[in-house]
C-alpha positions as semicolon CSV with decimal commas, in nm:
position;residue;x (nm);y (nm);z (nm)
1;X;-0,190;-0,911;3,910
2;X;-0,190;-1,279;4,002
3;X;0,169;-1,402;4,003
4;X;0,075;-1,699;3,781
5;X;0,056;-1,450;3,489
6;X;0,384;-1,269;3,564
7;X;0,608;-1,426;3,298
8;X;0,341;-1,431;3,028
9;X;0,256;-1,066;3,089
10;X;0,622;-0,961;3,096
11;X;0,694;-1,146;2,772
12;X;0,390;-0,997;2,598
13;X;0,481;-0,645;2,710
14;X;0,837;-0,698;2,585
15;X;0,702;-0,798;2,245
16;X;0,518;-0,464;2,231
17;X;0,776;-0,235;2,395
18;X;1,155;-0,247;2,364
19;X;1,232;-0,217;2,737
20;X;1,047;-0,301;3,054
21;X;1,103;-0,230;3,423
22;X;1,006;-0,530;3,634
23;X;0,965;-0,512;4,012
24;X;0,952;-0,819;4,234
25;X;0,916;-0,844;4,610
26;X;1,174;-1,047;4,800
27;X;1,296;-1,104;5,156
28;X;1,665;-1,024;5,194
29;X;1,671;-1,220;5,523
30;X;1,523;-1,543;5,380
31;X;1,811;-1,775;5,296
32;X;1,821;-1,957;4,964
33;X;1,795;-2,327;5,050
34;X;1,802;-2,639;4,832
35;X;1,424;-2,623;4,780
36;X;1,469;-2,289;4,611
37;X;1,775;-2,396;4,416
38;X;1,596;-2,704;4,278
39;X;1,277;-2,515;4,192
40;X;1,192;-2,500;3,824
41;X;0,984;-2,183;3,807
42;X;1,044;-1,821;3,886
43;X;0,829;-1,790;4,201
44;X;1,056;-1,697;4,486
45;X;1,071;-1,449;4,771
46;X;1,409;-1,547;4,916
47;X;1,731;-1,349;4,905
48;X;1,841;-1,502;4,571
49;X;1,556;-1,310;4,401
50;X;1,480;-1,630;4,200
51;X;1,824;-1,622;4,035
52;X;1,885;-1,980;4,157
53;X;1,553;-2,124;4,035
54;X;1,635;-2,361;3,752
55;X;1,971;-2,186;3,733
56;X;1,795;-1,861;3,649
57;X;1,678;-2,009;3,316
58;X;1,338;-1,841;3,350
59;X;1,520;-1,517;3,261
60;X;1,694;-1,664;2,953
61;X;1,483;-1,467;2,700
62;X;1,583;-1,137;2,864
63;X;1,888;-0,913;2,866
64;X;1,908;-0,746;3,206
65;X;2,008;-0,386;3,138
66;X;2,013;-0,255;3,496
67;X;1,915;-0,363;3,846
68;X;1,831;-0,184;4,168
69;X;1,674;-0,263;4,503
70;X;1,441;-0,046;4,707
71;X;1,232;-0,061;5,022
72;X;0,869;0,044;4,995
73;X;0,653;0,029;5,309
74;X;0,910;-0,198;5,479
75;X;0,901;-0,443;5,186
76;X;1,218;-0,502;4,982
77;X;1,183;-0,498;4,604
78;X;1,424;-0,580;4,326
79;X;1,386;-0,386;4,001
80;X;1,523;-0,493;3,666
81;X;1,526;-0,307;3,338
82;X;1,506;-0,577;3,071
83;X;1,474;-0,622;2,696
84;X;1,420;-0,935;2,488
85;X;1,737;-1,097;2,361
86;X;1,784;-1,100;1,988
87;X;1,730;-1,446;1,832
88;X;2,105;-1,485;1,767
89;X;2,191;-1,420;2,134
90;X;1,912;-1,638;2,275
């Protein structure tokens, strides 16, 4: 899937299913610099796993239920189990 559709696809799947497991590649050795911290979107491969992009606001609609990291073919992935926040909590 093209990464430009990541958030839209995740949000649509969460409208249809209560929980979703999302995997994203990242580089644990890539430091999180000011360019990353000032970024507005969610696209990131650095060690912050896009948590610092716009203060992590791209994840505001989600409750993160669990997180884990794994290495697949020498590539590090972060996995999140998420659900949509209820309107009161959002």
